Every structure is written in C-alpha cells, then in structure tokens.
C-alpha positions as CSV (number, residue, x, y, z in Angstrom):
1,M,4.1,21.9,22.2
2,S,2.0,21.2,25.2
3,A,2.7,18.5,27.8
4,V,-0.4,16.7,26.5
5,N,0.9,16.6,22.9
6,E,4.4,15.5,24.1
7,A,2.8,12.4,25.6
8,K,1.2,11.4,22.3
9,R,2.8,8.7,20.2
10,K,4.1,10.3,17.0
11,V,3.0,8.2,14.0
12,C,4.7,8.9,10.8
13,V,2.6,7.6,7.8
14,V,4.3,7.6,4.4
15,I,2.1,7.7,1.3
16,T,4.0,7.1,-1.8
17,A,1.5,6.4,-4.6
18,R,-2.0,7.0,-5.9
19,P,-3.6,3.8,-4.5
20,S,-1.8,4.1,-1.1
21,Y,-4.1,7.0,0.0
22,S,-7.3,5.1,-0.4
23,R,-5.7,2.1,1.4
24,I,-4.9,4.3,4.5
25,K,-7.3,7.2,4.5
26,T,-9.7,6.0,7.2
27,A,-6.7,5.0,9.4
28,L,-5.4,8.5,9.1
29,D,-8.8,9.8,10.3
30,A,-8.7,7.4,13.2
31,I,-5.1,8.3,14.1
32,V,-6.1,12.0,14.1
33,A,-9.1,11.3,16.3
34,H,-7.2,9.1,18.8
35,D,-6.4,10.7,22.1
36,D,-3.0,9.0,22.3
37,L,-1.7,9.5,18.8
38,E,-0.2,12.3,16.7
39,L,-0.1,12.0,12.9
40,Q,3.0,13.0,11.0
41,L,2.0,12.6,7.3
42,V,4.7,12.3,4.7
43,I,3.8,12.4,1.0
44,A,6.4,11.0,-1.4
45,G,7.1,9.4,-4.7
46,S,4.5,9.5,-7.5
47,A,1.8,10.8,-5.1
48,L,3.4,14.2,-5.7
49,L,3.6,14.1,-9.4
50,D,1.0,15.6,-11.8
51,R,1.4,12.9,-14.5
52,Y,0.1,10.4,-12.0
53,G,-2.7,12.4,-10.7
54,T,-1.1,14.4,-7.8
55,A,-2.7,12.4,-5.0
56,S,-1.4,15.0,-2.5
57,Q,-4.1,17.4,-3.7
58,F,-6.8,15.0,-2.5
59,V,-5.0,14.5,0.8
60,E,-5.0,18.2,1.4
61,A,-8.6,18.6,0.2
62,D,-9.6,16.1,2.9
63,G,-8.1,18.3,5.6
64,F,-4.9,16.4,6.4
65,E,-1.8,18.5,7.2
66,I,1.3,17.3,5.3
67,A,4.4,17.3,7.5
68,A,6.9,16.7,4.6
69,R,7.1,16.1,0.9
70,V,9.7,13.8,-0.5
71,F,10.5,13.9,-4.2
72,M,12.2,10.6,-5.2
73,V,11.0,9.3,-8.5
74,L,13.5,9.3,-11.4
75,E,12.2,9.4,-15.0
76,G,12.6,6.3,-17.2
77,E,10.1,3.8,-16.0
78,T,12.6,1.0,-16.3
79,P,14.0,-1.5,-13.8
80,Q,17.0,0.7,-13.4
81,S,14.9,3.8,-12.6
82,M,12.9,1.9,-10.1
83,A,16.1,0.7,-8.3
84,K,17.6,4.2,-8.4
85,S,14.4,5.8,-7.1
86,T,14.4,3.3,-4.2
87,G,17.9,4.4,-3.3
88,L,17.1,8.1,-3.6
89,G,14.0,7.4,-1.4
90,V,16.1,5.8,1.3
91,M,18.3,8.9,1.4
92,E,15.6,11.5,1.4
93,L,13.3,9.6,3.8
94,A,16.2,9.2,6.2
95,T,16.5,13.0,6.3
96,T,12.8,13.4,6.8
97,F,12.6,10.9,9.6
98,G,15.6,12.6,11.2
99,N,13.8,15.9,11.1
100,L,10.4,14.6,12.3
101,Q,11.7,12.3,15.0
102,P,8.6,9.9,15.0
103,D,8.0,7.2,17.5
104,L,7.1,4.8,14.7
105,V,6.8,4.7,10.9
106,V,3.9,3.2,8.9
107,T,4.4,1.9,5.4
108,I,1.7,0.6,3.1
109,A,1.7,-2.5,0.8
110,D,4.4,-3.4,-1.6
111,R,5.7,-0.8,-4.0
112,Y,9.4,0.1,-4.5
113,E,8.8,3.4,-2.7
114,T,7.5,1.4,0.2
115,M,10.7,-0.6,0.3
116,A,12.6,2.7,0.6
117,T,10.5,3.7,3.6
118,A,11.1,0.3,5.3
119,I,14.9,0.4,4.8
120,A,15.2,4.0,6.0
121,A,13.1,3.4,9.1
122,S,14.9,0.1,9.9
123,Y,18.4,1.5,9.8
124,M,17.3,4.4,11.9
125,S,16.0,2.0,14.6
126,L,12.4,3.3,14.2
127,P,9.7,0.7,14.8
128,L,8.1,-0.1,11.5
129,V,4.4,-0.9,11.0
130,H,3.5,-2.7,7.7
131,I,0.0,-2.6,6.3
132,Q,-1.2,-5.4,4.0
133,G,1.7,-7.8,4.4
134,G,1.4,-11.6,3.8
135,E,-0.4,-11.5,0.5
136,V,0.6,-13.4,-2.6
137,T,0.7,-11.9,-6.1
138,G,2.6,-11.9,-9.3
139,N,5.0,-9.1,-10.3
140,I,8.1,-7.8,-8.3
141,D,5.7,-6.7,-5.6
142,E,5.8,-10.3,-4.2
143,K,9.5,-10.0,-3.3
144,V,9.1,-6.5,-2.0
145,R,6.1,-7.3,0.2
146,H,7.8,-10.2,1.9
147,A,11.1,-8.3,2.3
148,I,9.2,-5.5,4.1
149,T,7.6,-8.1,6.3
150,K,11.1,-9.1,7.5
151,L,12.0,-5.5,8.2
152,A,8.7,-4.7,10.0
153,D,8.0,-4.9,13.7
154,L,4.2,-4.8,13.7
155,H,2.1,-6.4,11.0
156,L,-1.5,-5.2,10.3
157,V,-2.8,-7.6,7.7
158,S,-6.1,-7.8,5.7
159,T,-7.0,-11.5,5.8
160,A,-6.6,-14.7,7.9
161,K,-4.4,-16.3,5.3
162,A,-2.2,-13.3,5.2
163,Q,-1.8,-13.5,8.9
164,E,-0.9,-17.2,8.6
165,R,1.8,-16.5,6.0
166,V,3.4,-13.7,8.0
167,I,3.7,-16.0,11.1
168,K,5.1,-18.8,8.9
169,M,7.8,-16.3,7.8
170,G,9.1,-16.4,11.4
171,E,7.3,-13.3,12.8
172,E,6.2,-13.3,16.4
173,P,2.4,-14.2,16.4
174,S,1.7,-11.5,18.9
175,T,2.8,-8.8,16.4
176,V,0.5,-10.0,13.6
177,H,-3.1,-8.7,13.6
178,I,-6.0,-8.9,11.2
179,T,-7.4,-5.4,10.7
180,G,-8.9,-5.7,7.2
181,C,-8.0,-3.1,4.5
182,P,-9.1,0.5,5.2
183,S,-10.1,0.9,1.5
184,I,-13.1,-1.4,2.4
185,D,-14.1,1.3,4.9
186,L,-14.5,3.7,2.0
187,A,-16.2,1.1,-0.1
188,A,-18.7,0.4,2.7
189,A,-19.6,4.1,2.8
190,V,-20.1,4.2,-0.9
191,A,-22.2,1.0,-0.9
192,A,-24.5,2.6,1.6
193,A,-25.0,5.6,-0.8
194,P,-24.1,4.4,-4.3
195,A,-25.9,7.1,-6.3
196,F,-23.8,8.6,-9.1
197,D,-24.0,12.2,-7.9
198,F,-21.2,13.9,-10.0
199,D,-20.2,14.4,-13.6
200,P,-16.7,12.9,-14.0
201,F,-16.0,14.8,-17.2
202,E,-16.8,18.1,-15.6
203,R,-15.1,17.4,-12.2
204,Y,-11.9,15.7,-13.5
205,G,-11.5,16.8,-17.1
206,G,-9.3,14.1,-18.6
207,V,-9.0,13.5,-22.4
208,G,-11.2,11.6,-24.9
209,E,-14.8,11.5,-25.9
210,V,-17.5,12.7,-23.6
211,F,-20.3,10.1,-23.8
212,E,-23.7,9.7,-22.1
213,I,-23.4,7.6,-18.9
214,A,-26.0,4.8,-19.0
215,P,-27.6,3.7,-15.8
216,P,-26.3,0.5,-14.1
217,G,-27.6,-2.7,-15.6
218,S,-28.2,-1.3,-19.1
219,S,-26.9,-2.9,-22.2
220,D,-24.7,0.2,-22.8
221,G,-23.3,0.3,-19.2
222,Y,-19.8,1.6,-19.1
223,L,-16.5,-0.2,-18.3
224,V,-13.7,1.0,-16.0
225,V,-10.2,0.1,-17.2
226,M,-7.1,0.0,-15.1
227,Q,-4.1,-1.8,-16.6
228,H,-0.7,-1.4,-15.1
229,P,2.6,-2.8,-16.4
230,V,3.8,-6.1,-15.0
231,T,7.4,-5.3,-14.0
232,T,8.6,-8.9,-14.6
233,E,7.1,-8.5,-18.2
234,F,7.8,-4.8,-18.7
235,G,9.1,-5.2,-22.2
236,E,5.7,-6.6,-23.3
237,S,3.6,-3.8,-21.7
238,R,2.9,-2.0,-24.9
239,E,1.6,-5.0,-26.8
240,Q,-0.4,-6.2,-23.8
241,T,-2.1,-2.8,-23.5
242,L,-2.8,-2.7,-27.3
243,E,-4.6,-6.0,-26.9
244,T,-6.8,-4.6,-24.2
245,L,-7.5,-1.5,-26.2
246,E,-8.6,-3.6,-29.1
247,A,-10.9,-5.6,-26.8
248,I,-12.5,-2.6,-25.2
249,E,-13.2,-1.2,-28.7
250,A,-14.6,-4.6,-29.8
251,S,-16.9,-4.8,-26.7
252,G,-18.9,-1.8,-28.0
253,R,-19.2,-0.3,-24.5
254,P,-17.9,3.1,-23.4
255,A,-15.0,3.1,-21.0
256,F,-13.4,5.2,-18.3
257,W,-9.6,4.4,-18.5
258,F,-7.1,5.3,-15.8
259,W,-3.4,6.1,-16.4
260,P,-0.9,3.4,-15.1
261,N,1.3,3.4,-12.1
262,P,4.9,4.6,-12.5
263,D,6.5,1.2,-12.7
264,A,8.9,-0.3,-15.2
265,G,6.9,-0.6,-18.4
266,S,4.4,2.2,-17.8
267,G,5.9,4.1,-20.8
268,G,4.8,1.2,-23.0
269,V,1.3,1.4,-21.6
270,S,1.2,5.1,-22.1
271,N,2.6,4.7,-25.7
272,A,-0.1,2.2,-26.6
273,I,-2.9,4.5,-25.4
274,R,-1.5,7.5,-27.2
275,T,-1.0,5.4,-30.4
276,F,-4.6,4.2,-30.3
277,R,-5.9,7.7,-29.8
278,E,-3.8,9.2,-32.6
279,Q,-5.2,6.5,-34.9
280,G,-8.7,7.9,-34.0
281,R,-9.8,4.6,-32.5
282,S,-10.5,5.6,-29.0
283,G,-14.1,6.5,-29.5
284,R,-16.2,6.4,-26.3
285,M,-13.1,6.0,-24.2
286,H,-12.2,8.7,-21.8
287,F,-8.8,8.8,-20.0
288,F,-8.2,10.1,-16.4
289,K,-5.1,10.4,-14.3
290,N,-6.8,10.1,-10.9
291,M,-10.0,10.8,-8.8
292,A,-10.8,11.3,-5.2
293,P,-11.2,7.9,-3.6
294,Q,-14.9,8.1,-2.9
295,D,-15.6,9.4,-6.4
296,F,-13.6,6.6,-8.0
297,L,-15.5,4.0,-5.9
298,R,-18.8,5.5,-6.9
299,L,-17.7,5.3,-10.5
300,L,-16.9,1.7,-9.9
301,V,-20.0,0.6,-8.2
302,N,-22.1,2.0,-11.0
303,S,-20.1,0.4,-13.8
304,A,-20.9,-2.7,-15.7
305,C,-17.5,-4.2,-15.1
306,L,-13.9,-3.5,-14.2
307,V,-11.3,-4.6,-16.8
308,G,-7.5,-4.7,-16.2
309,N,-5.1,-5.9,-13.5
310,S,-5.5,-3.6,-10.6
311,S,-5.8,-4.9,-7.1
312,V,-8.9,-2.7,-6.7
313,G,-10.7,-5.4,-8.7
314,I,-9.7,-8.0,-6.0
315,R,-10.3,-5.8,-2.9
316,E,-12.9,-3.1,-3.3
317,C,-14.8,-4.7,-6.1
318,S,-15.4,-7.8,-4.2
319,F,-17.1,-5.8,-1.4
320,L,-19.0,-3.6,-3.9
321,S,-20.2,-6.6,-6.0
322,V,-18.6,-5.3,-9.1
323,P,-17.7,-8.0,-11.8
324,V,-14.1,-8.0,-12.8
325,V,-12.1,-9.2,-15.8
326,N,-8.6,-9.7,-14.4
327,I,-6.0,-9.7,-17.2
328,G,-2.7,-11.6,-17.0
329,T,-0.3,-12.4,-14.1
330,R,-0.1,-9.2,-12.0
331,Q,-2.6,-10.5,-9.4
332,S,-1.7,-14.2,-9.6
333,G,-2.1,-15.9,-6.3
334,R,-4.0,-13.1,-4.5
335,E,-7.1,-14.2,-2.6
336,R,-10.2,-13.3,-4.5
337,G,-14.0,-13.4,-4.4
338,T,-16.5,-14.8,-6.9
339,N,-16.6,-11.5,-8.7
340,V,-13.3,-12.1,-10.5
341,L,-12.8,-13.8,-13.9
342,D,-9.2,-14.4,-14.9
343,V,-8.2,-14.1,-18.5
344,G,-5.0,-14.0,-20.6
345,Y,-3.6,-11.0,-22.5
346,G,-5.3,-11.9,-25.9
347,R,-8.1,-9.6,-27.1
348,A,-10.5,-12.4,-27.9
349,E,-10.2,-13.8,-24.4
350,I,-10.7,-10.3,-22.9
351,V,-13.8,-9.7,-25.1
352,A,-15.3,-13.0,-24.1
353,G,-14.6,-12.2,-20.5
354,I,-16.3,-8.8,-20.7
355,A,-19.3,-10.4,-22.3
356,Q,-19.5,-13.1,-19.6
357,Q,-19.0,-10.7,-16.7
358,T,-21.5,-8.0,-17.9
359,E,-24.2,-10.5,-18.5
360,R,-23.9,-12.3,-15.2
361,I,-26.0,-11.7,-12.1
362,R,-24.1,-9.4,-9.8
363,P,-22.1,-11.4,-7.2
364,Q,-22.9,-11.1,-3.5
365,S,-20.8,-8.7,-1.4
366,D,-17.7,-10.3,0.0
367,T,-16.0,-9.2,3.3
368,L,-12.8,-11.1,2.6
369,Y,-10.7,-7.9,2.8
370,G,-12.5,-6.2,5.6
371,D,-15.8,-5.3,7.2
372,G,-15.7,-1.5,7.1
373,V,-13.8,-0.6,10.3
374,G,-10.2,-1.3,9.3
375,G,-9.0,2.2,9.9
376,V,-10.2,2.2,13.6
377,K,-8.6,-1.2,14.2
378,I,-5.3,0.0,12.8
379,A,-5.2,3.1,15.0
380,E,-6.0,1.0,18.1
381,R,-3.3,-1.5,17.3
382,I,-0.7,1.3,16.8
383,A,-1.7,3.0,20.1
384,E,-1.5,-0.3,22.1
385,A,1.6,-1.9,20.6
386,Q,4.8,-2.3,22.5
387,L,7.3,-0.4,20.4
388,R,10.6,-2.1,19.6
389,S,12.9,-2.2,16.6
390,D,14.9,-5.3,17.3
391,K,13.7,-8.7,16.4
392,R,14.6,-12.3,15.7
393,L,13.0,-15.4,14.2
394,A,10.1,-16.6,16.3
395,Y,10.7,-20.3,15.7
C-alpha cells in the first residue's frame, strides 16, 4: 500500500439487506471518489441470499469491490431467529472488523443486522456512523433505530425533525447533521429521465403472468406491491397478506409484487402468496425477488400506485410524485408527504384506497427526505468528522 493510501481514512460500510444498497449507493460512489477516503465494503445478512434477491450481485455489477462477505441469517423467520441472527452477526462482524482494521464503521437504518453492526463496532472501539437515525415508525425497528443512535458517534440524518429527535436523545449537536437520504439521489436521476426503457419480465424473470404494460395515466396502469411482515404482529402476517392479495385482485389492475424482507413473519407472507397462486387467483400479478435500484425506481415512477407498507412509499415515492396506499402500522409515525394515504388491513379499505389514489391528480414532488446530493454530503461529513468512540450525554 502506498503512503498516499495509508493516509486515507478507511471507511467500512456494512450493507445487510436489499433496501440498504439503494439507501447508500451514491454515498459509496462519493466515498470512492473522495481523495481522503478509502472504501471497505462489507456485504452481510440477507443481501447475500438468493431467496431475497442477492443484492450483492447488483453491488458488484455497479463496479464496487467487496472486501468481505458475512453470512449471518438463520432460517426460521421468527423472533427467535432474528435474535440469534443478531448474535451471530456480532461474532462474524467482529472478526471482519478485526481483519479489515477500519478507521470507522458505517451502518444504515434500523434492521436487526444493523444492530449487530453497531454492537460489534462499539465493543471494538471503532467510531460508528449511523445513517437515517432519529425517525419514528412502528415495528421493532423503532427500538433498534434509537438503540443504534445511542451506540453511534456520528449521526447523518435525513430530515430536520430527525435531527431534533437525535439531539433530544442526548447526542452532542455537533455530531448530528442533515444530509438527506441517498436514495433520493437515485430518485432524482430517474425523475430526470423517467422513460420505461427495459422489459422487467425479460430482465428479471420472476414468476406469474406476463401482461402488457400500460402507459402511465391509463385506466389499466399497473400497481407495485411491497408488503413486509410487521414483527410486532408477525403471527398475523399471512392473513394480512391474503387481504392485500384479495384487494389487488379486486382492483382489476395488473401488479408487480416484490418478495418480503427476512423478518419474523415473512414465512406467513410467502405462504399467503403461494397459496393464492396455487388457487389460480394470481392472474395479472407478477412476483419478483429484487431489481437493480434504478430499474426499480423507474418501475415505480411509471406505476399507477404503490401498495403495501414499505418505506420506499414514504421516501422515494414522495420525491417521484407516486401515489401510495400505505397499509397498517409498519410506517406509523414516519414523516410523510401528501402522496401517502393510510389504510387498515381490510381488503375493502385497501380497494377503496387504490381507487382513490389512482384517480387523483399526481402530487407535487416533495424534498422532505433529500434534494438529490445526499451521498456527497455523507462522504464530506465522514471525511471531516473528528473520530472518537467514547461519548456521554450532552445534557
């Protein structure tokens, strides 16, 4: 290693799940391009698994070098398997950090794999950077997110309210910075060139009926569906998903449906989808594991509506002016734009929500979660920050 490289700050970014990559991709680009930073990219958790779309393939296709792969997800999709996967992640990531010897570790958002990253880095006295802290939601993610805030040393948040909450939790104000969400950077690029320039069936395969894709604004415009289990309601995930399946069928619109995250209850979601398909009732529904971030956003911006409970409906869709029917409690409390309509789990309420959102005038683009330069801001803050791993309450 040259003397020039030795002087660079080694930044270890841990990507643990499918959505994490889109939430950090432009920051990875900015870190690689920064004269004072060296990227050490670790792929872990479900981002390595085929059943959840093997996000690592998209990472490599974009030209990023992977420094380490950490397998840590136990089968089961129950609260116990989540807890055990977290423990396994702590052990495996500790070994990885010991091998890589980074100057700091970056962890993203609020999943249980993210908690493993935060614990391992903290006990190894590695400064921890947390992306997207200070937000409020339903689900176990709420506890995990705020616990990581207390372990983190540098907080790069998406909104002003998130910054205010992190400071109220006793964090030193000088360590809390608004950068916006890097996923909005990708959304901004797609918004500038929104043309649907690929065939999703041909490029990504998937299972289900192949249907004609109607142009945006037509009465037969397609839906995008992303429904994940709510870990605090994991025993109800199958019935909740069946209600959504019934609603999508009743809407009469074709739909692109994406497989759930590997949380407690995802087995129930998967079972509901398979049951519906085996009954021959999934006509004009096509199911995918994953897509490259830009392709997924292009699919979204050309859709009639997003249905489900993914945070993409709150973040990227608000910027892309995509109407959203947000189901249930998973995103409760999260800041949102005027594009979101909240409904319960019942099929009648979901059907009515789809009708309302697909008939409305498209909402204006909202920059609540960023203005398109979040990745650059994150790299700059990481390069400039005074590194330390000890802390105490700021009040």
